[in-house]
C-alpha positions in Angstrom: -54.3 -23.1 -2.6 -51.0 -24.8 -3.5 -47.7 -23.3 -2.5 -44.5 -24.6 -3.8 -40.9 -23.5 -3.3 -37.7 -24.5 -5.5 -34.2 -23.3 -4.8 -32.1 -23.2 -7.9 -28.4 -24.2 -7.9 -27.4 -20.5 -8.0 -29.2 -19.9 -4.8 -32.2 -18.1 -6.3 -35.5 -19.1 -4.7 -38.7 -19.5 -6.7 -42.1 -19.6 -4.9 -45.5 -19.9 -6.4 -49.1 -19.9 -5.0 -51.4 -21.4 -7.5 -55.0 -20.0 -7.6 -56.8 -22.1 -10.1 -59.9 -20.1 -10.2 -58.1 -17.0 -11.5 -57.4 -16.0 -15.1 -54.6 -13.7 -14.2 -51.3 -13.8 -12.3 -49.2 -11.5 -10.2 -45.5 -12.0 -10.2 -42.3 -10.3 -9.0 -38.6 -10.3 -8.4 -37.4 -9.2 -4.9 -33.8 -8.3 -3.9 -32.9 -8.4 -0.4 -31.2 -5.0 -0.7 -32.6 -1.6 0.1 -31.6 1.8 1.5 -29.8 0.4 4.5 -27.4 -1.5 2.1 -26.0 1.8 0.8 -22.5 3.2 1.4 -22.4 6.9 2.7 -21.8 8.1 -0.8 -24.7 6.0 -2.2 -27.6 7.6 -0.3 -30.6 7.2 -2.5 -29.0 4.9 -5.1 -31.3 1.8 -4.4 -34.3 4.0 -5.2 -32.7 5.5 -8.3 -31.8 2.0 -9.6 -35.4 0.9 -9.1 -36.4 3.8 -11.4 -33.6 3.3 -13.9 -34.4 -0.4 -14.4 -37.5 0.7 -16.4 -35.5 3.3 -18.5 -34.2 0.9 -21.2 -32.3 -2.2 -21.8 -30.3 -3.6 -24.5 -33.5 -5.1 -26.1 -36.0 -2.5 -25.2 -36.3 1.2 -24.9 -38.2 2.7 -21.9 -41.3 3.2 -24.1 -41.1 -0.5 -25.3 -40.8 -1.8 -21.7 -44.2 0.0 -20.8 -45.9 -0.7 -24.1 -44.9 -4.5 -24.1 -46.8 -5.1 -20.8 -49.7 -2.7 -21.5 -50.3 -4.1 -24.9 -51.5 -7.3 -23.2 -53.5 -5.4 -20.6 -50.9 -5.8 -17.8 -49.1 -3.4 -15.6 -45.7 -3.0 -14.1 -44.6 -1.4 -10.9 -41.8 -1.5 -8.4 -40.9 -0.2 -4.8 -37.9 0.3 -2.7 -37.9 -0.1 1.0 -35.2 -0.1 3.8 -34.4 -3.7 3.4 -35.5 -4.9 0.0 -36.5 -3.8 -3.5 -39.3 -5.3 -5.5 -40.2 -5.3 -9.2 -43.6 -6.7 -10.2 -46.2 -7.3 -12.9 -49.8 -8.3 -13.2 -50.9 -10.1 -16.5 -53.3 -12.6 -17.9 -52.1 -16.2 -17.4 -51.1 -16.6 -21.0 -48.8 -13.6 -20.6 -46.7 -14.9 -17.5 -43.8 -15.8 -19.7 -43.8 -12.4 -21.4 -43.8 -10.7 -18.0 -40.9 -12.8 -16.7 -38.9 -11.9 -19.8 -39.4 -8.3 -19.0 -38.7 -8.5 -15.5 -35.5 -10.4 -16.1 -34.7 -7.9 -19.0 -34.9 -4.8 -16.9 -32.7 -6.3 -14.2 -30.1 -8.1 -16.2 -29.5 -5.8 -19.1 -30.3 -2.2 -18.1 -28.3 0.3 -20.2 -28.4 3.3 -17.8 -28.6 5.7 -20.8 -27.1 9.0 -19.7 -29.9 11.1 -21.0 -32.5 8.8 -19.3 -30.5 9.1 -16.1 -30.3 12.8 -16.2 -34.2 12.9 -16.6 -34.8 10.4 -13.8 -32.5 12.3 -11.4 -34.6 15.3 -12.0 -37.8 13.3 -11.5 -36.5 12.0 -8.1 -35.4 15.5 -7.0 -38.9 16.7 -7.7 -40.2 13.6 -5.6 -37.9 14.7 -2.8 -39.2 18.2 -2.9 -42.8 16.9 -2.8 -41.9 15.0 0.4 -40.3 18.2 1.9 -43.8 19.9 1.3 -45.7 17.1 3.0 -44.9 17.2 6.7 -47.0 14.2 7.7 -44.6 12.2 5.4 -41.5 14.2 6.2 -41.8 13.7 10.0 -41.3 9.9 9.6 -38.1 10.5 7.8 -37.0 12.6 10.6 -38.1 10.0 13.2 -36.2 7.2 11.4 -33.1 9.4 11.3 -33.4 10.2 15.0 -34.0 6.6 16.0 -31.0 5.3 14.0 -28.6 8.2 13.8 -25.5 8.1 11.5 -26.6 4.6 10.0 -27.8 3.7 6.6 -31.0 2.4 8.2 -31.7 5.9 9.5 -31.3 7.6 6.2 -34.2 8.4 3.9 -35.0 6.0 1.0 -35.1 8.8 -1.5 -31.7 10.3 -0.8 -30.9 14.0 -1.3 -30.9 16.0 -4.5 -27.1 16.3 -4.1 -26.5 12.5 -3.8 -29.1 11.6 -6.4 -27.4 13.9 -8.9 -24.1 12.6 -8.1 -24.7 9.0 -9.4 -23.4 7.8 -12.8 -24.1 4.7 -14.9 -20.9 3.2 -13.4 -22.0 3.8 -9.7 -25.4 2.3 -10.5 -23.8 -0.8 -12.2 -21.4 -1.2 -9.3 -24.3 -1.3 -6.8 -26.4 -3.6 -8.8 -23.4 -6.0 -9.4 -22.7 -6.0 -5.6 -26.3 -6.5 -4.4 -28.4 -8.1 -7.0 -27.0 -11.6 -6.6 -29.1 -14.9 -6.9 -28.6 -15.9 -3.2 -30.1 -12.6 -2.2 -33.0 -12.7 -4.6 -36.4 -14.2 -4.9 -38.9 -14.8 -7.8 -42.5 -15.2 -6.7 -45.9 -15.7 -8.5 -49.5 -16.1 -7.4 -52.6 -16.9 -9.4 -53.0 -18.7 -12.6 -49.5 -20.1 -12.6 -47.7 -23.4 -13.2 -44.8 -23.8 -10.7 -42.5 -25.9 -12.9 -43.0 -23.8 -15.9 -42.0 -20.8 -13.9 -39.0 -22.6 -12.5 -37.7 -23.5 -15.9 -38.3 -20.0 -17.2 -36.5 -18.3 -14.2 -33.6 -20.8 -14.4 -33.0 -19.6 -18.0 -33.7 -15.9 -17.7 -31.8 -15.2 -14.4 -28.6 -17.1 -15.1 -26.6 -13.8 -15.1 -27.3 -13.3 -11.4 -25.2 -16.4 -10.3 -22.4 -15.4 -8.0 -21.5 -14.9 -4.3 -23.8 -13.7 -1.7 -24.4 -10.0 -1.4 -22.6 -8.3 1.6 -24.4 -8.2 4.9 -25.8 -4.8 5.9 -24.6 -2.8 8.8 -26.1 -3.9 12.2 -28.7 -1.4 13.5 -28.2 0.6 16.7 -31.2 2.4 18.1 -30.2 5.8 19.3 -33.1 7.9 20.4 -33.2 11.6 21.0 -35.1 14.6 19.7 -35.2 16.4 16.4 -37.5 19.5 16.3 -37.9 21.7 13.2 -39.9 25.0 13.3 -42.0 25.4 10.3 -44.8 27.6 9.1 -47.5 25.0 9.2 -51.2 24.9 10.3 -50.5 21.9 12.5 -47.8 20.4 14.6 -46.7 17.0 13.4 -45.4 14.7 16.1 -43.9 11.2 15.9 -42.5 9.2 18.7 -40.6 5.9 18.5 -39.2 3.2 20.8 -37.0 0.3 19.9 -39.2 -2.5 18.9 -38.4 -6.1 18.1 -37.0 -7.9 15.0 -39.2 -10.0 12.7 -38.0 -13.4 14.3 -38.4 -12.2 17.9 -40.7 -14.5 20.0 -42.4 -11.3 21.4 -43.5 -10.1 17.8 -47.1 -11.1 17.9 -47.6 -9.9 21.5 -46.1 -6.5 20.5 -48.3 -6.3 17.4 -51.4 -7.0 19.6 -50.3 -4.4 22.1 -49.7 -1.9 19.2 -53.2 -2.6 17.8 -54.9 -2.1 21.3 -53.1 1.2 21.7 -53.5 2.8 18.4 -54.5 0.4 15.7 -58.0 1.6 14.8 -61.1 3.5 15.8 -61.7 1.3 18.9 -58.1 1.7 20.0 -57.2 3.5 23.3 -55.5 6.4 21.7 -58.2 7.1 19.1 -60.9 7.0 21.8 -59.1 9.0 24.4 -57.2 11.6 22.3 -59.7 12.1 19.5 -63.2 11.0 20.4 -63.1 12.1 24.2 -60.7 15.1 24.2 -60.8 16.2 20.5 -57.1 17.0 20.4 -56.5 15.7 16.9 -57.9 14.4 13.7 -55.3 11.6 13.1 -53.5 9.6 15.6 -52.0 6.1 15.1 -49.6 3.5 16.4 -47.4 1.1 14.4 -44.7 -1.4 14.7 -42.2 -2.0 11.8 -40.1 -5.2 12.4 -36.7 -5.4 10.5 -34.3 -8.3 10.2 -32.3 -7.2 13.4 -34.5 -4.6 15.2 -37.8 -3.0 15.1 -39.4 0.4 15.5 -42.6 0.9 17.4 -44.0 4.4 16.9 -46.9 6.7 17.2 -47.9 9.7 15.1 -50.4 12.5 15.6 -51.1 15.9 14.0 -52.5 18.5 16.3 -52.8 22.3 16.9 -49.8 23.9 18.4 -51.7 25.0 21.5 -52.8 21.3 22.1 -49.6 19.6 21.4 -48.3 19.4 25.1 -51.6 18.0 26.4 -51.8 15.5 23.6 -48.3 14.3 24.3 -49.2 13.8 28.1 -52.2 11.9 27.3 -50.2 9.7 24.8 -47.6 9.0 27.6 -50.3 8.2 30.1 -52.1 5.9 27.7 -48.9 3.9 26.9 -48.0 3.4 30.4 -51.5 2.6 31.4 -51.9 0.0 28.7 -48.8 -1.9 30.0 -50.7 -2.5 33.3 -54.4 -2.5 32.3 -54.9 -3.9 28.8 -57.8 -6.3 29.1 -59.1 -9.5 27.7 -61.7 -7.9 25.5 -59.1 -5.6 23.9 -56.7 -8.4 23.2 -59.5 -10.5 21.7 -60.5 -7.7 19.5 -56.9 -7.1 18.3 -56.4 -10.8 17.6 -59.6 -10.8 15.5 -58.5 -7.9 13.5 -55.2 -9.5 12.9 -56.7 -12.9 11.8 -59.1 -11.1 9.5 -56.3 -9.2 7.8 -54.4 -12.5 7.2 -57.5 -14.1 5.7 -58.1 -11.0 3.4 -54.9 -11.6 1.9 -56.0 -14.8 0.5 -58.6 -13.0 -1.7 -56.2 -11.6 -4.4 -53.2 -12.7 -6.2 -51.4 -9.4 -5.5 -52.0 -9.7 -1.8 -50.9 -13.3 -1.7 -47.7 -12.4 -3.8 -46.8 -9.7 -1.2 -47.4 -12.0 1.7 -45.2 -14.9 0.2 -42.4 -12.4 -0.8 -42.3 -11.0 2.9 -42.3 -14.5 4.4 -39.5 -15.7 2.1 -37.5 -12.7 2.9 -37.9 -12.9 6.5 -38.0 -16.5 7.3 -36.6 -18.2 4.2 -39.9 -20.2 3.7 -43.7 -19.6 3.2 -45.4 -19.6 6.6 -48.6 -21.8 6.6 -51.8 -19.7 7.6 -52.5 -22.1 10.5 -49.0 -21.5 12.0 -49.5 -17.7 11.9 -53.0 -18.0 13.4 -51.6 -20.3 16.2 -49.1 -17.6 17.0 -51.7 -15.0 17.1 -54.0 -17.1 19.3 -51.1 -17.7 21.7 -50.9 -14.1 22.6 -52.3 -13.5 26.2 -53.2 -10.4 28.2 -50.1 -10.8 30.1 -47.8 -11.4 27.1 -49.1 -8.2 25.5 -48.7 -6.2 28.6 -45.1 -7.6 29.1 -44.4 -6.7 25.4 -45.5 -3.1 26.2 -43.5 -3.0 29.4 -40.4 -4.2 27.5 -40.8 -1.3 25.1 -40.5 1.4 27.6 -37.8 -0.4 29.3 -35.2 -0.5 26.4 -34.1 3.2 26.8 -35.0 6.8 25.6 -37.4 7.3 22.8 -36.9 9.0 19.5 -39.0 12.1 18.9 -39.4 14.1 15.7 -41.7 17.2 15.5 -42.3 19.7 12.7 -44.5 22.7 13.0 -45.2 26.3 14.1 -44.2 27.9 17.6 -41.6 27.7 20.1 -43.3 25.0 22.2 -42.1 21.9 20.4 -39.1 21.5 22.7 -41.4 21.2 25.7 -43.8 18.9 24.0 -40.8 16.7 23.1 -39.4 16.9 26.7 -42.7 15.4 27.8 -42.2 12.5 25.5 -38.7 12.0 26.8 -40.4 11.1 30.1 -41.3 7.7 28.5 -38.5 5.9 30.0 -38.6 3.1 32.5 -35.6 1.4 34.0 -35.2 -2.2 32.7 -36.5 -4.8 35.2 
């Protein structure tokens, strides 16, 4: 494994991970801008721009973009998140220059054809409708909104039908020109790649992105509170969040271990107590999402309306109990799971590509595997407990609930009890 990094004079970073035993390569372009970089009248524009990038350039129609890559057996994809947007391709090693050409083309010379824009606005409106019909997805949008009220980081990535339909080619171009700047971008590749060839290619193809840094996004402020929506559903969907830690926080790995012990798998405390012993739900999970300046620790469960209050009481008890009784065996198991997950990322070029991109965006450098493993190994029973205690000492939780009946407020009130005065 050979990881190399070059920073171009424009500020654009190029990072590669050569895997000589492969005949294919995964590569992508990441921009450090996502939904939290949108102005109030731009809600959903990051995601729409990601779609429109594939809908035609000065050199290629939308169909030609797809056919150019698929004609060589490759594939194209993209994704928008809260803090970044990525465009990626997977091709055979001989076609890496072609993939770079297509990726640079769709970002540097999109035409934003009005007819294509109208169609894609309709497609995304349908996507928003699909989310509204999927309560196990929608509840996470509501949770984010409750955790970070009246802030870009709290708004849904998709936007609303009204905002999506309001965007024009002019507004898309203004957003692109403001945020897609070389110091805010990264080109990464993994697999059968030659670092210097990619650097030379990127230097030529991405010249148009040179310019000043993109503006900083608005600092996040965790709010908390309750959002309850009565809906005619078969189940109640409940999500609870506490303010977590940002990606560079020294407590990050301890909190990840705490999260895994609490609700990270079939052996976790919540799965065993809530599902296996009490049979209160089919799905229950805990998660922690670190951002650049904050984090979101959360839990989700879907349950019968009548069981919701008991489920929430058990969840609160389990969280509080774990901060005092989490043990050595549980920590060792969580650490083993984390290390296994890290090692599994070494088995495919796509997984390595994603890992490299995340590290570069978060830390500005690739993080060696042994450094990560050392941080995981450094987690102790007490540091994991302390990370859990800190969670419930940061203030009131955010609660989102969707489902039938009039008892959601009482269930949310039980969740509100998860507050502990800071030490």
